C-alpha positions, 0 to 999 in steps of 0.5 A, spaced: 904 394 825 900 388 821 893 390 818 888 385 818 882 384 814 875 384 818 871 378 817 864 380 814 858 378 818 853 373 815 846 375 814 843 369 813 840 365 818 842 358 820 836 353 819 832 350 825 834 343 825 829 338 829 833 333 833 830 327 835 828 327 842 826 321 847 821 321 853 825 320 859 820 319 865 822 324 871 820 323 878 818 329 882 816 326 888 812 321 891 807 318 886 808 324 881 812 322 874 813 327 868 815 325 861 821 330 859 823 330 852 831 329 852 834 331 845 840 326 842 847 328 842 849 331 835 855 334 832 855 340 827 861 339 822 863 346 818 867 345 812 869 351 808 871 351 801 875 357 797 874 358 790 879 363 786 878 364 779 882 369 775 879 372 769 882 377 764 880 384 764 881 390 759 883 396 761 884 402 756 889 407 759 888 414 756 893 420 756 894 424 762 895 431 759 893 435 753 900 434 750 900 427 751 893 426 748 895 430 742 902 426 741 900 419 744 894 414 742 890 411 748 893 404 750 889 397 751 892 393 757 889 386 759 890 385 766 888 379 770 882 380 775 882 375 781 875 373 784 875 369 791 868 365 793 868 362 799 862 356 800 861 354 807 857 347 808 854 345 815 852 338 816 850 335 822 853 328 825 849 324 830 854 320 835 852 313 836 
């Protein structure tokens, strides 16, 4: 059975984009005509970049029992700690 990590939901709200609209006359019936705004078609492009950085972290290991503490000193260990940062870039591309 494989385990999968759940993706954390983003709390940021998307930007409200203003799209260029053109007025199109629409005939309702008879002599009545109304101008209706029709937005231009656009394509949203999402790019996700992942940055992984490894930093050294110093950990001090102490003895587990009193007998070990009296006979063995504490030891400092350097461990690499990696952090992952994801960046999502959203662009809007107009179609011709």
